[in-house]
FIVEXKOL-86020 format. One record per residue: residue in one letter; x, y, z of N, C-alpha, C in turn. Coordinates in steps of 0.05 Angstrom, whole numbers, padded with zeros to 5 digits, always signed. Layout:
AXYZXYZXYZ...
***
This chain:
M-00678+00743+00425-00661+00734+00411-00643+00720+00414R-00627+00711+00412-00599+00697+00425-00581+00685+00392I-00557+00690+00400-00536+00678+00378-00539+00643+00397I-00544+00629+00381-00539+00598+00372-00520+00589+00376A-00494+00592+00363-00481+00572+00374-00452+00578+00366G-00425+00579+00367-00408+00592+00360-00383+00604+00385S-00375+00618+00379-00362+00644+00403-00384+00651+00414L-00398+00662+00406-00419+00681+00425-00436+00668+00430R-00443+00646+00433-00462+00628+00444-00480+00634+00463R-00506+00633+00460-00518+00636+00483-00525+00670+00487R-00503+00684+00476-00509+00708+00483-00539+00727+00468T-00542+00741+00488-00574+00753+00471-00572+00772+00456I-00583+00776+00435-00580+00806+00426-00607+00824+00423E-00612+00853+00421-00639+00861+00418-00643+00861+00393A-00672+00873+00377-00682+00868+00355-00705+00904+00353P-00707+00917+00325-00713+00944+00321-00746+00942+00334A-00755+00960+00350-00781+00956+00360-00797+00962+00331G-00826+00947+00334-00843+00956+00313-00838+00935+00290L-00859+00931+00279-00861+00917+00254-00838+00929+00223A-00839+00944+00230-00815+00945+00198-00794+00940+00201T-00779+00920+00222-00757+00906+00213-00766+00871+00227R-00768+00855+00214-00771+00830+00223-00749+00812+00228P-00733+00808+00244-00716+00792+00253-00724+00761+00246T-00697+00752+00233-00694+00720+00233-00697+00710+00257S-00724+00684+00262-00730+00675+00281-00699+00665+00298D-00697+00649+00319-00676+00632+00332-00673+00602+00315R-00691+00596+00314-00698+00569+00297-00692+00575+00270L-00705+00589+00264-00698+00586+00222-00665+00589+00219R-00655+00612+00232-00630+00620+00238-00607+00602+00239E-00616+00578+00268-00602+00547+00271-00605+00526+00234T-00633+00532+00231-00627+00522+00207-00611+00523+00187L-00607+00552+00187-00593+00563+00163-00563+00553+00163F-00551+00560+00190-00524+00553+00196-00516+00524+00193N-00533+00504+00206-00534+00475+00200-00529+00472+00167V-00544+00487+00159-00534+00475+00129-00507+00489+00122L-00503+00514+00124-00481+00534+00120-00450+00516+00139A-00456+00505+00155-00435+00498+00175-00406+00499+00158H-00404+00481+00135-00371+00479+00121-00369+00493+00118R-00389+00518+00111-00373+00534+00102-00359+00562+00111M-00371+00561+00147-00368+00582+00151-00340+00595+00163K-00323+00573+00163-00293+00575+00171-00276+00598+00156D-00267+00617+00170-00260+00644+00149-00271+00655+00125A-00295+00652+00123-00317+00659+00100-00317+00696+00107T-00331+00701+00076-00334+00724+00070-00364+00722+00075F-00384+00745+00089-00412+00738+00082-00417+00763+00094L-00440+00764+00068-00451+00791+00056-00486+00791+00072D-00489+00810+00085-00513+00809+00113-00533+00829+00093L-00549+00817+00066-00565+00843+00060-00588+00846+00076Y-00604+00878+00082-00634+00882+00089-00619+00873+00123A-00593+00884+00140-00583+00866+00154-00606+00867+00190G-00613+00885+00184-00636+00900+00207-00621+00890+00230S-00627+00878+00253-00606+00879+00275-00584+00867+00278G-00578+00861+00260-00562+00848+00256-00548+00816+00258A-00573+00800+00275-00572+00779+00278-00557+00757+00257V-00570+00760+00233-00547+00729+00217-00524+00737+00220G-00519+00760+00204-00485+00776+00211-00470+00764+00237I-00470+00773+00257-00469+00763+00284-00461+00735+00278E-00484+00710+00276-00482+00695+00273-00464+00683+00258A-00459+00688+00234-00439+00679+00223-00411+00686+00229L-00399+00701+00244-00373+00713+00257-00379+00697+00279S-00399+00699+00296-00396+00673+00322-00388+00650+00308R-00400+00647+00289-00383+00611+00277-00359+00604+00255G-00358+00625+00268-00316+00620+00247-00317+00638+00226A-00341+00660+00212-00340+00679+00183-00309+00696+00193A-00288+00703+00173-00281+00721+00174-00285+00759+00180Q-00305+00751+00152-00316+00783+00152-00344+00779+00146V-00359+00802+00161-00387+00803+00153-00387+00833+00146T-00394+00841+00125-00411+00863+00109-00437+00857+00121F-00446+00881+00130-00479+00886+00141-00497+00910+00120V-00507+00901+00111-00523+00939+00084-00543+00931+00100E-00538+00955+00114-00581+00969+00116-00576+00988+00114R-00603+01010+00113-00607+01040+00100-00628+01055+00122V-00637+01037+00151-00657+01048+00168-00636+01050+00197P-00646+01084+00200-00625+01093+00221-00631+01077+00253T-00656+01060+00254-00660+01063+00278-00658+01032+00282A-00653+01015+00259-00645+00979+00252-00616+00990+00250M-00593+01004+00244-00569+00997+00247-00560+01014+00273K-00574+01033+00287-00567+01045+00319-00572+01010+00333V-00585+00994+00332-00592+00968+00346-00570+00955+00341M-00564+00949+00316-00542+00933+00299-00521+00932+00315R-00510+00970+00316-00486+00980+00333-00481+00972+00355G-00512+00974+00371-00513+00960+00405-00506+00945+00414N-00518+00924+00389-00520+00893+00399-00487+00891+00391L-00477+00904+00366-00446+00888+00365-00429+00897+00393E-00434+00922+00399-00411+00940+00422-00420+00919+00448K-00454+00901+00455-00454+00898+00473-00433+00873+00483L-00442+00851+00450-00425+00826+00450-00395+00830+00446G-00379+00854+00455-00351+00857+00442-00342+00860+00416V-00355+00850+00407-00349+00856+00374-00342+00870+00363R-00312+00883+00365-00296+00902+00348-00284+00894+00319E-00283+00872+00319-00273+00880+00282-00287+00847+00269G-00271+00854+00247-00288+00828+00227-00314+00830+00214F-00318+00858+00220-00355+00867+00199-00346+00901+00182R-00355+00902+00163-00361+00931+00157-00395+00934+00158I-00407+00968+00170-00432+00967+00162-00428+00989+00140E-00445+00974+00121-00459+00991+00095-00482+00999+00097A-00478+01037+00111-00515+01046+00118-00522+01064+00088S-00532+01040+00072-00537+01044+00042-00568+01026+00033N-00581+01028+00013-00601+01011+00010-00587+00991-00010V-00597+00968-00010-00588+00950-00037-00586+00948-00057A-00606+00969-00071-00593+00967-00102-00577+00980-00105A-00569+01003-00087-00549+01021-00083-00524+01006-00082Y-00518+00985-00068-00502+00984-00057-00482+00957-00070L-00512+00949-00088-00512+00915-00102-00500+00927-00133R-00507+00965-00148-00490+00970-00170-00470+00982-00166R-00464+00981-00132-00435+00995-00141-00413+00969-00139A-00419+00944-00144-00413+00922-00146-00381+00923-00153G-00362+00917-00149-00339+00923-00152-00327+00924-00128V-00338+00935-00110-00327+00958-00082-00317+00934-00071E-00326+00908-00064-00315+00892-00051-00325+00865-00074R-00315+00841-00069-00314+00821-00084-00309+00798-00064G-00320+00780-00075-00308+00754-00061-00325+00747-00040F-00353+00747-00043-00372+00735-00021-00372+00716-00023D-00368+00689+00006-00375+00658-00003-00400+00653+00004V-00413+00678+00019-00441+00666+00029-00457+00694+00028V-00484+00703+00020-00496+00724+00013-00514+00718+00018F-00532+00728+00040-00560+00723+00059-00580+00756+00053L-00598+00750+00037-00620+00773+00036-00643+00768+00052D-00660+00787+00060-00682+00770+00081-00697+00811+00090P-00705+00820+00051-00718+00839+00057-00745+00841+00070P-00751+00862+00085-00779+00861+00097-00806+00843+00083Y-00818+00827+00081-00837+00810+00071-00856+00832+00047D-00862+00854+00071-00890+00879+00048-00868+00882+00040A-00843+00886+00025-00828+00895+00000-00819+00868-00019A-00834+00852-00022-00839+00837-00048-00819+00841-00070D-00820+00865-00076-00798+00873-00103-00770+00866-00097E-00759+00866-00075-00740+00873-00070-00726+00849-00079Y-00737+00834-00075-00726+00793-00077-00709+00789-00105G-00737+00806-00126-00731+00800-00157-00703+00826-00167M-00707+00848-00150-00680+00869-00147-00660+00857-00142A-00655+00854-00124-00631+00835-00101-00629+00811-00124L-00632+00793-00121-00628+00774-00133-00622+00768-00173G-00629+00784-00173-00624+00796-00209-00600+00800-00215L-00597+00829-00191-00571+00839-00190-00552+00826-00186L-00560+00806-00164-00525+00786-00160-00526+00767-00183G-00550+00761-00201-00544+00741-00221-00544+00761-00244G-00536+00785-00243-00522+00791-00267-00507+00809-00257A-00507+00834-00265-00486+00855-00261-00475+00861-00237A-00486+00851-00209-00468+00847-00181-00455+00816-00174M-00455+00796-00197-00453+00775-00201-00421+00778-00193V-00396+00801-00198-00374+00805-00185-00378+00795-00158L-00395+00808-00152-00385+00793-00116-00384+00776-00099L-00397+00757-00122-00389+00727-00113-00363+00712-00121A-00357+00700-00101-00334+00677-00093-00343+00652-00107E-00323+00651-00124-00327+00617-00142-00343+00599-00127G-00361+00587-00132-00379+00568-00109-00395+00582-00087A-00405+00605-00091-00418+00623-00071-00441+00609-00066V-00455+00617-00044-00475+00614-00043-00494+00632-00039V-00520+00643-00041-00543+00661-00043-00557+00658-00029I-00574+00652-00006-00593+00653+00008-00619+00672+00009A-00642+00670+00005-00658+00698+00007-00681+00671+00029E-00684+00692+00050-00713+00691+00071-00726+00700+00056H-00753+00675+00058-00783+00694+00046-00817+00680+00058R-00825+00688+00053-00856+00676+00058-00852+00649+00054R-00866+00630+00065-00874+00601+00053-00892+00610+00035K-00913+00627+00027-00929+00623+00007-00927+00638-00012E-00898+00652-00017-00881+00668-00028-00868+00657-00052T-00874+00664-00079-00850+00649-00084-00842+00649-00110L-00812+00639-00099-00789+00659-00116-00781+00643-00137N-00776+00662-00159-00763+00648-00176-00739+00629-00186E-00741+00611-00198-00725+00586-00202-00694+00596-00217E-00687+00618-00223-00678+00633-00237-00675+00652-00238Y-00650+00673-00228-00645+00700-00228-00618+00710-00239G-00617+00704-00271-00596+00714-00289-00582+00692-00284S-00558+00684-00274-00542+00670-00278-00545+00641-00252L-00573+00662-00238-00576+00650-00211-00587+00634-00213Q-00583+00601-00201-00611+00579-00201-00605+00577-00169R-00643+00562-00167-00636+00557-00150-00640+00523-00143T-00619+00511-00111-00617+00492-00118-00625+00468-00087R-00641+00493-00068-00661+00490-00049-00678+00499-00040L-00696+00490-00025-00710+00499-00015-00718+00490+00012L-00719+00510+00040-00720+00491+00057-00752+00505+00069L-00768+00489+00082-00800+00507+00088-00792+00499+00125Q-00799+00522+00137-00792+00523+00166-00822+00538+00176G-00842+00527+00183-00863+00547+00197-00879+00561+00170D-00884+00590+00175-00892+00607+00154-00861+00617+00137A-00839+00614+00146-00817+00622+00134-00805+00605+00102A-00792+00612+00088-00777+00592+00074-00738+00604+00065L-00728+00589+00054-00707+00600+00059-00704+00577+00021S-00688+00609+00003-00680+00593-00026-00651+00591-00020F-00644+00567-00033-00608+00576-00037-00612+00576-00057Y-00592+00598-00072-00585+00598-00103-00547+00597-00113R-00543+00580-00139-00524+00586-00143-00507+00589-00162V-00498+00601-00165-00477+00603-00196-00486+00584-00213I-00499+00587-00242-00502+00563-00268-00469+00572-00286E-00463+00545-00276-00443+00545-00289-00436+00539-00323A-00424+00553-00335-00433+00559-00361-00425+00530-00379T-00439+00517-00403-00430+00496-00413-00423+00495-00438A-00398+00476-00444-00394+00493-00471-00409+00481-00492T-00413+00497-00509-00436+00493-00531-00410+00482-00560E-00439+00468-00576-00411+00460-00603-00415+00469-00626
***
């Protein structure tokens, strides 16, 4: 795997061994960050189910001011820390050794994320509803105004159009994968 663009462009990173962690492909990361390009300068980025850290590291490479990685698997965290060290990234990030549900339920610890990316293991399909439900509900305080939440999922897996206050605004399909983009639904005045 490699970093696609930005200050760390073309540098290689490692992925955890085995099938438990499925890193976002280079091609899909390139598509994702082409869509997010106008949002990356000085952004605060939340990488849920971070695995190797590839997506969050790409965000840092492309100008994000701060990335928070949330990962609970020790072997994945070891690889992520190794990748950050290998690339010489010493600041602009935090690693939360936590499961995503616990992190999101502590909503309010951090606030103002401009971009949230989540990519749970494909075999843990219930994690999508849990994480997106919390981000569209109790954990919505984590989101900055105008924030975007992106879920990577199997192309064949259907995610809801809405999760609480989050509404899907875009669906990108690429190979066997898909990216669902969500934004907070603006409340409308009632008469």
